[in-house]
Structures are given as structure tokens and as C-alpha cells.
C-alpha positions in Angstrom: 28.3 -25.4 20.5 27.7 -28.9 21.9 24.6 -30.9 21.0 23.2 -34.0 22.4 22.0 -36.7 20.0 20.7 -40.3 19.7 18.0 -41.9 17.5 14.8 -42.1 15.5 12.6 -39.3 14.0 9.7 -40.0 11.8 7.3 -37.2 11.5 9.9 -34.6 12.5 10.5 -33.1 9.2 6.9 -33.3 8.2 6.0 -31.3 11.3 8.7 -28.8 10.7 7.8 -28.4 7.0 4.1 -27.9 7.8 4.9 -25.3 10.4 7.6 -23.5 8.4 5.8 -22.8 5.2 9.1 -23.1 3.2 10.6 -26.3 2.0 13.7 -27.2 4.1 17.1 -27.4 2.4 18.4 -30.9 1.9 19.7 -32.0 5.3 23.3 -32.7 6.0 23.9 -36.2 7.3 26.9 -37.2 9.3 28.1 -40.2 11.4 28.5 -40.0 15.2 29.0 -42.5 17.9 26.1 -44.3 19.4 27.0 -43.1 22.9 24.7 -40.5 24.5 27.6 -38.0 24.9 27.3 -34.6 23.3 28.5 -34.3 19.8 29.9 -31.1 18.2 28.0 -29.8 15.2 30.1 -28.6 12.3 27.7 -28.9 9.3 26.4 -25.9 7.5 22.6 -26.3 6.8 22.7 -23.7 4.0 25.1 -25.9 2.0 24.3 -29.5 3.0 26.3 -32.4 1.7 24.9 -35.8 2.7 27.8 -38.0 3.7 28.2 -41.5 5.2 24.5 -42.4 4.8 25.2 -46.1 5.5 26.0 -47.2 9.0 26.4 -50.3 11.1 23.5 -51.2 13.4 24.3 -49.4 16.7 25.7 -46.2 15.0 24.0 -42.9 15.1 23.4 -40.5 12.2 23.2 -36.8 12.7 20.8 -34.9 10.4 20.7 -31.1 10.1 18.2 -29.0 8.2 17.5 -25.3 8.1 14.9 -25.8 10.9 16.4 -28.5 13.1 19.1 -30.8 14.0 18.4 -34.3 15.3 20.0 -37.7 15.6 18.6 -41.0 14.5 19.9 -44.6 15.2 18.9 -48.2 14.6 20.4 -49.6 17.8 19.5 -53.3 17.3 17.8 -55.7 15.0 16.1 -58.9 16.3 14.5 -61.7 14.2 12.4 -63.4 15.4 11.2 -61.1 18.2 10.0 -63.2 21.1 6.7 -62.8 22.9 4.0 -61.5 20.6 1.6 -63.6 18.6 3.0 -64.2 15.1 1.7 -62.0 12.3 -0.7 -63.5 9.7 1.2 -64.2 6.5 -2.1 -63.8 4.5 -2.8 -60.3 5.7 0.5 -58.9 7.1 3.0 -60.7 4.8 5.2 -62.4 7.3 5.2 -65.3 9.7 7.3 -63.9 12.5 7.9 -60.4 14.0 11.3 -58.7 13.7 12.1 -55.5 15.6 14.3 -52.6 15.1 15.2 -50.8 18.3 15.3 -47.2 17.3 16.1 -43.9 18.9 15.6 -40.2 17.9 16.9 -37.2 19.7 16.2 -33.5 19.1 19.4 -31.5 19.1 18.1 -28.1 18.2 15.1 -26.4 16.7 11.3 -26.6 17.3 9.4 -29.5 19.0 8.6 -32.2 16.4 6.6 -35.4 16.2 8.0 -38.9 15.6 6.4 -42.1 14.4 7.3 -45.5 13.1 6.3 -44.8 9.5 9.7 -43.6 8.1 11.3 -46.9 9.0 11.5 -50.0 6.7 13.5 -53.1 6.0 15.2 -53.6 2.6 16.2 -57.0 1.1 18.8 -57.9 -1.5 16.1 -58.7 -4.1 14.6 -55.3 -3.8 11.7 -56.2 -1.5 10.9 -53.5 1.1 8.9 -54.3 4.3 7.2 -51.4 6.0 5.7 -51.1 9.4 2.1 -52.2 9.8 1.0 -49.1 11.8 -0.3 -51.5 14.5 0.5 -50.6 18.1 -0.4 -51.9 21.5 -1.6 -55.4 22.3 1.1 -58.1 22.3 3.6 -56.3 20.1 7.2 -56.2 21.4 7.8 -53.7 24.2 8.7 -51.0 24.7 7.2 -49.8 21.5 8.6 -46.9 19.6 5.9 -44.2 19.9 3.5 -43.0 17.2 2.8 -39.3 17.0 5.0 -38.4 20.0 6.2 -34.8 20.4 9.9 -34.5 21.1 11.2 -31.3 22.7 14.6 -29.8 22.1 17.2 -31.8 24.1 14.9 -34.9 24.5 14.9 -38.3 23.0 12.5 -41.2 22.3 13.4 -44.8 22.0 11.6 -48.1 21.4 11.0 -51.2 19.3 9.5 -51.0 15.8 7.8 -54.3 14.7 7.9 -55.7 11.2 6.1 -58.7 9.9 8.8 -60.8 8.1 9.3 -64.3 6.7 11.6 -66.1 9.2 13.7 -67.8 6.6 14.7 -64.5 4.8 17.1 -62.0 6.4 17.0 -58.2 5.5 20.1 -56.5 4.2 19.4 -53.0 5.6 17.3 -50.9 8.0 16.2 -47.7 6.2 15.1 -44.4 7.7 13.4 -42.3 5.0 10.7 -39.8 5.9 9.0 -38.3 2.9 10.3 -34.8 3.7 13.9 -35.9 3.9 15.3 -34.5 0.7 18.7 -36.2 1.0 19.5 -39.9 0.6 17.8 -42.2 3.1 19.8 -43.1 6.1 20.6 -46.8 6.1 22.1 -49.4 8.6 23.6 -52.7 7.5 21.9 -55.6 9.2 24.4 -58.1 10.6 24.4 -61.5 9.0 22.3 -64.1 10.6 
């Protein structure tokens, strides 16, 4: 069976868990190309084994649970992001915006909802920068959606803004929804 995949799911597993009543088994995670071509599924959700959970920016991870299969990708990292008014270091913790261009595709299963909240930036000193939850206004476009339903066979894509200090570069982009019972999926950020 061939399945189409691409990037970014946030509230996917939350929605599936809330609807299913049973806790999903730990998802199997595997590496696929970042091209939008169909990818064959070979993982068995009843005996998941997370593998290859660290990727290069641009690569796509395939996640399979008992209730769904989807792909998630950090397609690009930009720092500083041009255009928006800079964040306020006193209230948002950074002096420039950085963006992760992310994509999530539903491969199989029920409709689920995505958001920006499962995404973060990780630094070598242990610091983690999370999204602000702010949308609209002058934030980099196109924005990755908040609370957007994704039907089977459909994808969502957009930029996720992070308030960061311009002189410090993150080590990894991390995708870790609370309901993902496997290791977080991570992408290595290219050196500055």
C-alpha cells in the first residue's frame, strides 16, 4: 500500500487520543525523503520501534501509531527571519525572529488537528525555545496553522516563528507533541 507523506503535526495525536479513548501504542518513526512522492509503509504499529529520530533539515520523518500514520518535516530554518517587527527580549526572550518551515501530511487514519505547539528549538547548553503562540500581524508568512484540521491524504505547511537571540544558533529543531510516546523527532540545524 502506497502512502503520501510530508510534514508537521502538532495536535494530531492529541485529537486521536481524545477520540479513541485508548492510549495509542508508541509510534514507529522512520526516515523518508523530503520529496512529495508516495512512500511505502512497512512498519507494524503493534510492535513499534522508533528508529532514525535525528534528521537533517529538509528530511521527512514518518510516524505510525495504532490510529494513524503521518509525516512531519522541518523543511528549512531561517535566522533572522526578515520582515516582522523584532520580538521584545524582555517579554519574549529574543531580539530577532527565527522560523522553521514545517510540513505535516496525513497518510492514513482519522482527520486530526495540527498546531505550532509541538515544535521547539534546542541549544547545546540545554536551553529550549518554544513558540509564543502568537499568530497574525507581521509574523513571517505563510504561517503554519493553529488548530487546523487535516484530512487523510492532505498536508499543511507554513512557517513557525521563534523569538531568539541573534548571536546564538540552535543545535536542533524538535517535534515532540505530548502524546507522542516515542522519542521526539529532531532535525540538526545547519551551522551558521
